[in-house]
C-alpha positions as CSV (number, residue, x, y, z in Angstrom):
1,M,15.7,-7.1,-18.3
2,D,14.5,-7.7,-21.7
3,P,10.8,-7.0,-22.0
4,S,10.5,-9.7,-24.9
5,K,11.6,-12.6,-22.6
6,H,9.1,-12.1,-19.7
7,E,5.5,-12.0,-19.3
8,L,4.2,-10.2,-16.2
9,G,1.3,-10.7,-14.1
10,F,-0.5,-8.2,-11.8
11,I,-3.3,-8.9,-9.5
12,G,-5.2,-6.1,-8.0
13,L,-6.0,-2.9,-10.0
14,G,-7.2,-0.6,-7.2
15,V,-6.3,3.2,-6.7
16,M,-2.6,2.4,-6.7
17,G,-2.4,-1.0,-8.4
18,A,-3.6,0.2,-11.9
19,S,-0.8,2.9,-12.1
20,M,1.6,0.5,-11.0
21,A,0.7,-2.1,-13.7
22,G,0.3,0.6,-16.2
23,H,4.1,1.5,-15.9
24,L,5.1,-1.9,-16.6
25,L,3.1,-2.0,-19.7
26,E,4.5,1.4,-20.7
27,A,8.0,-0.1,-20.5
28,G,7.1,-2.8,-23.3
29,Y,6.4,-5.6,-21.0
30,R,3.5,-8.2,-21.9
31,V,1.3,-7.9,-18.7
32,R,-1.7,-10.2,-17.8
33,V,-4.1,-8.8,-15.2
34,T,-6.8,-10.0,-13.0
35,T,-8.8,-8.3,-10.2
36,R,-12.0,-8.9,-8.3
37,S,-14.0,-6.3,-10.1
38,P,-13.2,-6.9,-13.7
39,E,-14.6,-3.4,-14.7
40,K,-11.5,-1.8,-13.0
41,A,-9.2,-3.7,-15.7
42,Q,-10.9,-2.1,-18.8
43,E,-8.6,0.8,-18.9
44,I,-5.5,-0.9,-18.8
45,I,-6.8,-3.7,-21.3
46,A,-7.5,-1.1,-23.6
47,R,-4.0,-0.1,-23.6
48,G,-2.7,-3.4,-24.4
49,A,-2.7,-5.7,-21.3
50,A,-4.4,-9.0,-21.4
51,W,-7.0,-10.4,-19.1
52,A,-6.6,-13.5,-17.2
53,D,-9.3,-15.6,-15.1
54,G,-7.9,-15.7,-11.7
55,P,-4.5,-16.3,-10.0
56,A,-4.1,-19.8,-11.4
57,A,-4.3,-18.5,-15.0
58,I,-1.8,-15.7,-13.9
59,A,0.6,-18.0,-12.5
60,A,0.4,-20.4,-15.5
61,D,1.5,-17.8,-18.1
62,C,3.7,-15.4,-16.0
63,D,7.2,-15.8,-14.7
64,R,7.1,-12.8,-12.6
65,V,3.6,-11.9,-10.6
66,F,2.9,-8.9,-8.7
67,T,-0.1,-8.7,-6.1
68,M,-1.4,-5.5,-4.6
69,V,-4.8,-6.3,-2.9
70,G,-6.4,-5.0,0.3
71,Y,-6.2,-7.2,3.1
72,P,-4.2,-10.2,4.4
73,S,-7.0,-12.4,3.9
74,D,-7.0,-11.4,0.2
75,V,-3.4,-12.2,0.1
76,E,-4.1,-15.6,1.7
77,E,-6.6,-16.5,-0.9
78,I,-4.6,-15.5,-3.9
79,Y,-1.4,-17.2,-2.7
80,F,-2.7,-20.5,-1.2
81,G,-5.0,-23.4,-2.1
82,P,-5.6,-25.4,-5.3
83,S,-6.2,-22.1,-7.3
84,G,-3.5,-20.0,-5.8
85,L,-0.2,-18.7,-6.9
86,I,1.9,-21.0,-5.0
87,E,0.3,-24.2,-6.3
88,N,0.2,-23.0,-9.8
89,A,3.5,-21.2,-10.4
90,A,6.4,-22.8,-12.1
91,S,9.7,-23.5,-10.3
92,G,11.8,-20.5,-10.7
93,A,9.0,-17.8,-10.9
94,Y,9.1,-14.9,-8.9
95,L,6.0,-13.8,-6.8
96,I,6.2,-10.3,-5.2
97,D,3.3,-9.3,-2.9
98,M,3.2,-5.4,-2.6
99,T,0.1,-5.3,-0.4
100,T,0.6,-4.0,3.0
101,S,0.2,-7.3,5.1
102,S,1.4,-9.2,7.9
103,P,5.0,-9.8,8.6
104,L,4.0,-13.4,9.8
105,L,1.9,-14.0,6.5
106,A,5.2,-12.8,4.3
107,R,7.2,-15.3,6.0
108,K,4.5,-18.2,5.5
109,I,4.3,-17.3,1.9
110,Y,8.3,-17.2,1.6
111,A,8.5,-20.6,3.1
112,A,5.7,-22.3,1.1
113,A,7.1,-20.8,-2.1
114,A,10.7,-21.9,-1.5
115,A,9.6,-25.4,-1.0
116,R,8.3,-25.4,-4.5
117,G,11.4,-23.7,-5.9
118,I,9.7,-20.2,-6.2
119,R,11.1,-16.9,-5.3
120,A,8.8,-15.0,-3.0
121,L,9.4,-11.3,-1.8
122,D,7.3,-9.0,0.3
123,A,7.5,-5.3,-1.3
124,P,5.0,-3.1,0.3
125,V,5.0,0.5,-0.9
126,S,4.4,4.0,0.2
127,G,3.6,7.1,-1.6
128,G,-0.2,6.9,-2.0
129,D,-2.0,7.3,-5.4
130,V,0.3,10.3,-6.4
131,G,3.3,8.3,-5.9
132,A,1.7,5.4,-7.9
133,R,0.9,7.6,-10.8
134,N,4.3,9.3,-10.9
135,A,6.4,6.2,-10.5
136,T,7.9,7.8,-7.3
137,L,6.7,5.0,-4.6
138,S,9.1,3.9,-1.7
139,I,9.4,0.2,-2.2
140,M,10.4,-1.6,1.0
141,A,11.4,-5.2,0.2
142,G,12.0,-8.3,2.4
143,G,13.4,-11.6,0.8
144,D,16.7,-13.0,-0.7
145,K,19.2,-10.5,-2.0
146,D,19.5,-12.3,-5.5
147,A,15.8,-12.3,-5.9
148,F,15.7,-8.7,-5.1
149,D,18.5,-7.9,-7.6
150,A,16.8,-9.9,-10.4
151,L,13.6,-7.7,-9.8
152,A,15.3,-4.4,-9.3
153,P,14.7,-3.3,-13.0
154,L,10.8,-3.8,-12.5
155,F,10.9,-2.0,-9.0
156,A,12.6,0.9,-10.8
157,L,9.8,1.4,-13.2
158,M,7.4,1.9,-10.2
159,G,9.4,3.4,-7.6
160,K,12.1,6.1,-6.9
161,T,13.3,4.6,-3.5
162,V,13.8,0.8,-3.6
163,V,15.5,-0.7,-0.6
164,L,16.1,-4.3,0.5
165,Q,15.3,-4.3,4.3
166,G,16.2,-7.8,5.1
167,G,14.7,-11.3,5.0
168,A,11.2,-12.4,4.5
169,G,8.9,-10.3,6.5
170,A,11.5,-7.3,6.6
171,G,9.6,-5.4,4.0
172,Q,6.4,-5.6,6.0
173,H,8.0,-4.6,9.1
174,A,9.5,-1.5,7.3
175,K,5.9,-0.6,6.1
176,M,4.6,-0.8,9.6
177,A,7.4,1.8,10.7
178,N,6.1,4.0,7.9
179,Q,2.5,3.6,8.9
180,I,3.2,4.4,12.5
181,A,5.3,7.5,11.5
182,I,2.3,8.6,9.2
183,A,0.0,8.3,12.4
184,G,1.8,11.1,14.3
185,S,2.4,13.3,11.1
186,L,-1.4,13.0,9.9
187,A,-2.7,13.7,13.4
188,G,-0.5,16.6,14.0
189,V,-1.6,18.2,10.5
190,V,-5.2,17.8,11.4
191,E,-4.8,19.2,14.9
192,S,-2.5,22.2,13.5
193,L,-5.2,23.1,10.8
194,S,-8.0,22.7,13.6
195,Y,-5.8,25.2,15.9
196,V,-5.1,27.6,13.1
197,K,-8.9,27.9,12.1
198,S,-9.9,28.5,15.8
199,A,-7.1,31.1,16.1
200,G,-8.9,33.1,13.1
201,L,-6.0,32.6,10.7
202,D,-6.0,31.8,7.0
203,P,-4.9,28.2,7.1
204,R,-3.8,28.2,3.4
205,I,-1.3,31.2,4.4
206,V,-0.3,29.4,7.3
207,L,0.5,26.3,5.4
208,Q,2.7,28.5,3.0
209,S,4.7,29.2,6.2
210,I,5.1,26.0,8.1
211,G,5.4,23.8,5.1
212,S,8.7,25.1,4.4
213,G,10.0,25.1,7.9
214,A,10.7,22.3,10.3
215,A,7.1,21.0,10.2
216,G,7.3,20.4,6.7
217,S,5.9,17.0,5.8
218,W,4.4,14.8,2.9
219,Q,1.3,14.9,5.0
220,L,1.2,18.7,5.4
221,S,2.1,19.2,1.8
222,N,-0.4,16.8,0.2
223,N,-3.3,16.0,2.5
224,G,-3.2,19.6,4.3
225,P,-4.7,21.1,1.1
226,R,-7.1,18.2,0.4
227,M,-8.4,18.6,3.9
228,L,-9.0,22.5,3.2
229,D,-10.5,21.8,-0.1
230,G,-13.1,19.3,1.5
231,N,-11.4,16.6,-0.9
232,F,-11.7,13.5,1.3
233,E,-11.7,11.0,-1.7
234,P,-9.2,8.2,-1.4
235,G,-5.5,8.5,-2.3
236,F,-5.2,5.7,0.6
237,Y,-8.5,4.4,2.0
238,V,-9.3,4.8,5.8
239,K,-10.2,1.1,5.9
240,H,-7.0,0.1,4.6
241,Y,-4.9,2.4,6.8
242,L,-7.1,1.1,9.9
243,K,-6.1,-2.4,8.7
244,D,-2.3,-1.5,8.8
245,L,-2.6,0.0,12.0
246,R,-4.2,-2.9,13.6
247,I,-1.2,-5.1,11.9
248,A,1.2,-2.7,13.5
249,L,-0.3,-3.2,17.1
250,D,-0.2,-6.9,16.8
251,S,3.2,-6.8,16.0
252,A,4.1,-4.5,18.6
253,R,2.4,-6.7,21.1
254,E,4.4,-9.7,19.6
255,M,7.6,-7.8,20.3
256,G,6.5,-6.7,23.8
257,I,6.6,-3.0,23.2
258,E,4.1,-0.2,23.9
259,L,3.3,2.5,21.3
260,P,0.7,5.0,22.6
261,V,0.7,7.3,19.8
262,L,-0.1,4.2,17.5
263,S,-3.0,3.1,19.9
264,L,-4.4,6.4,19.7
265,A,-4.4,6.6,15.9
266,E,-6.1,3.2,15.8
267,S,-8.9,4.3,18.1
268,L,-9.4,7.5,15.8
269,F,-9.7,5.7,12.6
270,S,-11.6,3.1,14.2
271,L,-14.2,5.8,14.8
272,L,-13.9,6.9,11.3
273,Q,-14.8,3.5,10.3
274,D,-17.8,3.4,12.5
275,K,-19.2,6.6,11.2
276,G,-19.2,5.1,7.7
277,L,-16.1,7.0,6.6
278,G,-13.9,3.8,5.5
279,N,-13.9,4.3,1.8
280,K,-12.7,7.8,2.2
281,G,-9.0,8.8,2.2
282,T,-6.9,9.1,5.5
283,Q,-7.2,12.9,5.3
284,A,-10.9,12.4,6.5
285,L,-9.5,12.3,10.0
286,Y,-10.0,16.2,9.6
287,L,-13.8,15.5,9.8
288,L,-13.4,14.1,13.1
289,Y,-12.4,17.7,14.2
290,E,-14.6,19.8,11.8
291,L,-17.8,17.8,12.6
292,G,-17.2,17.4,16.3
293,L,-17.1,13.7,16.2
294,H,-13.7,13.6,18.0
295,G,-14.1,12.0,21.5
296,Q,-17.8,10.8,20.8
297,E,-18.7,7.3,21.4
298,S,-18.9,5.2,18.2
299,S,-22.5,4.7,16.9
């Protein structure tokens, strides 16, 4: 894809979005950005990105627009209404929502965009702040194959594993599967470290042993050391993970399946949120055990 022929839009410059937009800029593309907190855009503007005053301005100037925001309600606001992307994008434009959001909303966006000759994909990601910085994200896409193929060179600038999962909404369903798998893995790491400390072992030494065995996982290797260092700053926010768990639970209910580990994880992260830890990273689950909050009633 020739960078000189396309102007890219990026909406949302949070923990992950800023790095993702930066990779597009570094590849030589002209990038226009907007975000709810303009101060978050200053660094990437200093590197050459241009500011736009909202989604409508982005849609007017860019033929490929990426969105990476917090909640489904944010996605609704950006895509719909008189100032939204769908109303203001030109026919033939591509709109790519990389937010972890609802599969139902992804299908709604796809249908509304298609009615105006616009190509829409849902393409949530996994890999956290580390994957975003290193351009090693896993990107799970849903939508039409020809649209996915057209965007593949841009996805490759942000991620290492890029897979079309199926039609509209399929990317979001795949991301729900990812979040469900994390629920068990993350809780397992927390309980493992809690057990190790109670047994009087050095948890860092134990991590060296079990991290290279059958228990090895991204959560163990990345969030395990953060927990032991007392580093609970967000690579991925508790509040956003809780949102994801609730979307997954809603989707599971729609499909008529019971997922007890998912339900347990949602209750634990609800407790974290209630304790005022929503802006910490997901590794803050460790604090429920360290501070004796696990099992207590929410305040």
